[in-house]
C-alpha positions in Angstrom: 0.0 0.0 0.0 2.9 2.4 0.8 4.4 1.8 -2.6 1.0 2.6 -4.3 0.6 5.9 -2.4 4.1 7.0 -3.2 3.7 6.1 -6.8 0.5 8.1 -6.9 2.1 11.1 -5.4 4.9 10.9 -7.9 2.5 10.9 -10.8 0.6 13.8 -9.3 3.8 15.8 -9.0 4.7 15.1 -12.6 1.3 16.0 -13.7 1.4 19.4 -11.9 4.9 20.1 -13.3 3.9 19.3 -16.8 0.8 21.5 -16.5 2.8 24.4 -15.2 5.4 24.1 -18.0 2.6 23.9 -20.6 0.9 27.1 -19.2 4.3 28.9 -19.3 5.0 27.9 -22.8 1.6 29.0 -24.0 1.8 32.4 -22.4 5.4 33.2 -23.4 4.6 34.5 -26.9 2.3 37.1 -25.4 5.3 38.7 -23.7 8.2 37.8 -26.1 7.4 39.3 -29.5 10.4 39.4 -31.9 11.4 41.4 -35.0 9.5 40.3 -38.1 11.2 38.5 -40.9 10.3 41.4 -43.3 11.8 44.0 -40.9 14.9 42.0 -40.4 15.4 41.6 -44.2 14.9 45.2 -45.0 17.3 46.4 -42.3 20.0 43.9 -43.3 19.8 44.7 -47.0 20.0 48.4 -46.5 22.8 48.2 -43.9 24.9 45.9 -46.2 24.2 48.1 -49.2 25.5 51.3 -47.5 28.4 49.5 -46.0 29.5 48.3 -49.4 28.8 51.7 -51.1 31.1 53.6 -48.8 34.0 51.3 -49.6 33.2 51.4 -53.3 33.1 55.2 -53.4 36.6 55.6 -51.8 38.4 52.7 -53.5 41.4 53.7 -55.5 41.3 57.4 -54.7 44.6 59.3 -54.4 45.6 61.4 -51.4 44.8 64.5 -53.5 41.4 63.3 -54.3 40.7 62.3 -50.7 41.7 65.7 -49.3 40.0 67.8 -52.0 37.5 70.4 -50.8 35.2 72.3 -53.2 35.4 75.2 -50.7 37.1 75.8 -47.3 33.8 75.3 -45.5 33.1 71.9 -47.2 34.3 68.5 -46.1 36.7 66.4 -48.1 36.0 62.7 -48.8 38.4 61.6 -46.1 36.5 63.9 -43.6 33.2 62.4 -44.7 34.4 58.9 -43.9 35.9 60.1 -40.6 32.5 61.6 -39.7 30.8 58.2 -40.2 33.5 56.5 -38.1 33.0 59.1 -35.3 29.2 59.3 -35.3 28.0 55.7 -35.8 29.4 54.4 -32.5 27.3 57.0 -30.7 24.2 56.1 -32.7 24.7 52.4 -31.9 25.1 53.1 -28.2 22.0 55.2 -28.2 20.1 52.4 -29.9 21.3 49.8 -27.4 20.3 52.0 -24.5 16.8 52.5 -25.9 16.3 48.8 -26.4 17.2 48.0 -22.8 14.3 50.2 -21.6 10.8 48.7 -21.2 8.7 48.5 -24.4 6.7 51.7 -24.6 5.4 52.1 -28.2 2.0 50.7 -27.5 -0.5 53.5 -28.0 2.2 55.7 -29.5 2.7 56.6 -33.1 6.0 57.4 -34.8 6.4 61.0 -36.1 7.7 59.7 -39.4 7.0 56.8 -41.8 9.6 54.3 -42.9 9.3 55.9 -46.4 10.3 59.3 -44.9 13.5 57.8 -43.6 14.3 56.1 -46.9 13.8 59.5 -48.6 16.1 61.1 -46.1 18.9 59.0 -47.4 18.6 60.3 -51.0 17.4 63.8 -50.5 20.3 66.2 -50.4 18.2 69.3 -51.1 17.9 70.1 -47.4 21.2 70.2 -45.5 21.5 70.0 -41.7 24.4 71.3 -39.6 26.3 68.5 -37.9 26.8 68.8 -34.1 27.2 66.7 -31.0 30.9 66.2 -31.5 30.3 64.5 -34.8 31.6 67.5 -36.7 35.2 66.5 -35.5 36.1 65.2 -38.9 39.8 65.3 -38.2 39.6 62.5 -35.6 40.9 60.2 -38.3 43.6 61.6 -40.5 44.1 58.3 -42.3 41.3 57.0 -44.6 42.2 53.4 -43.9 41.8 53.8 -40.2 38.5 55.6 -40.5 37.2 53.1 -43.0 38.4 50.2 -40.8 36.5 51.6 -37.8 33.4 52.1 -39.8 33.4 48.6 -41.3 34.2 46.9 -37.9 31.1 48.5 -36.3 29.0 47.8 -39.4 29.9 44.1 -39.0 28.7 44.2 -35.4 25.5 45.9 -36.3 24.8 43.6 -39.2 25.4 40.6 -37.0 22.9 42.0 -34.5 20.3 42.5 -37.3 20.8 38.9 -38.4 20.5 37.3 -35.0 18.4 39.6 -32.7 15.1 38.6 -31.2 14.4 42.1 -30.0 11.0 43.6 -30.9 12.5 46.8 -32.2 9.2 48.3 -33.1 8.0 48.1 -29.5 10.7 50.4 -28.2 10.6 54.2 -28.8 13.7 56.2 -29.7 14.1 59.9 -29.0 12.3 62.4 -26.8 11.3 65.3 -29.1 10.3 63.5 -32.3 9.5 59.9 -31.4 10.3 57.1 -33.7 10.7 53.4 -33.0 14.1 51.6 -32.6 13.7 49.8 -35.9 13.4 53.2 -37.6 16.4 54.5 -35.8 18.6 51.7 -37.0 17.3 52.3 -40.5 18.2 56.0 -40.1 21.8 55.0 -39.1 22.0 53.4 -42.6 20.2 56.2 -44.4 22.4 58.8 -42.7 25.4 57.0 -44.3 23.6 57.0 -47.6 23.3 60.8 -47.4 27.0 61.1 -47.0 27.6 58.6 -49.9 25.6 61.2 -52.0 27.9 63.9 -50.6 31.0 61.9 -51.7 29.6 61.7 -55.2 28.9 65.4 -55.2 32.6 66.0 -54.3 33.8 63.7 -57.0 31.5 65.4 -59.6 32.9 68.9 -58.8 34.5 70.4 -61.9 37.8 71.0 -60.0 38.0 67.5 -58.5 41.6 66.2 -59.1 41.7 63.7 -62.0 44.3 61.7 -60.1 
């Protein structure tokens, strides 16, 4: 009789444990949303595109071409790449900080659309003044060093995009004009795209050195 009672208790314990685990597994998706496959793909493609385009735009340029300025108040190509190497680590740290906060986009609406951010990357009609220390374009005097820093962080960010389970749409970014964290990561890439357009403008200047 003692064996029978102990066996019954064992089966009851196992049954309760199984039921508890089942309930937990059923409720987990309600609290653990992840980035959608579409959002992941769009970010990855855009980030890889702008990473490659920066390298392509500076490949084979001479020192004279890298340092050419259309006017004293304009940046050279080397300075543009230096700016990207200086600014993107700050943008990445800001994103990580925002993602660590509790999700807060429920009931909120982003101030811009995804299409607005894509347009920002190609629209060079409106120019904004760089600040926040990101205007220190002489941080990297050597193009190779600046490009290396830029590409190393891009590899980190691309790996994050490929592997993250964060629901980036659920976290807000910014305090004045609110967007979500997915949009901010897209803007990191479209910001680089704007400067790719800037490099092309420098190269198309009539006085740009031929070699």
